[in-house]
C-alpha positions in Angstrom: -30.3 -125.2 0.9 -26.6 -124.6 0.5 -25.3 -121.5 -1.3 -22.4 -121.5 -3.7 -19.2 -120.2 -2.3 -17.4 -117.1 -3.9 -14.6 -119.5 -5.0 -17.1 -121.3 -7.3 -17.5 -118.2 -9.4 -15.0 -117.6 -12.2 -14.0 -114.0 -11.4 -11.5 -113.8 -14.3 -14.5 -113.3 -16.5 -15.0 -109.7 -15.2 -16.4 -107.7 -12.4 -20.0 -108.4 -13.4 -19.7 -111.8 -12.0 -19.6 -110.5 -8.4 -23.1 -108.9 -8.4 -24.5 -111.9 -10.3 -23.1 -114.1 -7.5 -24.6 -111.8 -4.9 -27.9 -111.8 -6.6 -27.8 -115.6 -6.6 -27.1 -115.8 -3.0 -29.7 -113.2 -2.0 -32.5 -114.8 -4.1 -32.5 -112.0 -6.7 -32.8 -109.1 -4.4 -29.3 -107.6 -4.6 -29.6 -105.8 -8.0 -33.1 -104.5 -7.0 -31.8 -103.1 -3.8 -28.7 -101.7 -5.5 -31.0 -99.8 -8.0 -33.2 -98.7 -5.1 -30.3 -97.3 -3.3 -29.0 -95.5 -6.4 -32.5 -94.0 -6.7 -32.7 -92.8 -3.1 -29.2 -91.3 -3.2 -29.9 -89.3 -6.4 -33.4 -88.2 -5.2 -32.1 -87.0 -1.8 -29.0 -85.5 -3.2 -30.9 -83.3 -5.7 -33.6 -82.5 -3.2 -31.1 -81.2 -0.6 -29.1 -79.3 -3.1 -32.0 -77.6 -5.0 -35.0 -78.1 -2.7 -37.0 -79.4 -5.6 -38.6 -82.8 -5.0 -40.1 -83.4 -8.4 -36.8 -82.6 -9.9 -35.2 -85.1 -7.7 -37.7 -87.7 -8.8 -36.8 -87.0 -12.5 -33.1 -87.1 -12.0 -33.3 -90.3 -9.8 -35.5 -91.9 -12.3 -33.3 -91.2 -15.3 -30.2 -92.3 -13.2 -31.8 -95.5 -12.3 -33.1 -96.2 -15.8 -29.6 -95.6 -17.2 -28.1 -98.0 -14.5 -30.8 -100.6 -15.2 -30.1 -100.5 -18.9 -26.4 -100.9 -18.3 -27.0 -103.8 -15.8 -29.4 -105.4 -18.4 -26.8 -105.2 -21.2 -23.9 -106.5 -19.0 -26.2 -109.5 -18.0 -26.8 -108.6 -14.4 -30.5 -108.2 -14.8 -31.8 -111.4 -16.2 -35.0 -113.1 -17.1 -38.6 -111.8 -16.4 -37.5 -110.1 -13.1 -35.0 -108.1 -15.0 -37.6 -107.0 -17.6 -40.0 -106.0 -14.9 -37.3 -104.0 -13.1 -36.1 -102.3 -16.2 -39.7 -101.4 -17.1 -40.4 -99.9 -13.6 -37.2 -97.8 -13.9 -38.2 -96.4 -17.2 -41.8 -95.7 -16.0 -40.2 -93.9 -12.8 -38.0 -91.8 -15.3 -41.0 -90.8 -17.4 -43.2 -90.1 -14.4 -40.6 -87.9 -12.8 -40.3 -86.0 -16.1 -44.1 -85.7 -16.5 -44.2 -84.3 -12.9 -41.8 -81.5 -14.0 -44.0 -80.6 -17.0 -47.2 -80.3 -14.9 -45.5 -78.5 -12.1 -46.7 -74.9 -11.7 -44.0 -72.3 -11.8 -43.8 -70.0 -8.8 -43.3 -66.3 -9.6 
């Protein structure tokens, strides 16, 4: 199987063509791995700054859900996989927030 070269992509249409090209070459994993990386960065960043893992899950979930919505609107997340990824990101945001609500406060 031959992959399309970067010269076959019309980059004058905007920057969103580069991630779409990378997603095509990697078989649909680039955008998913990008969202996972953003999630991990936000969770670990919040955890190491506040020492609150549940808060990190909530912040990471909302950051990834926002990025997934932006990717979906710009056309980077497409088809059934895009819908599934967007749904998982929204569920992660809601689950992180629910974890904050059920967390017991320490005196």
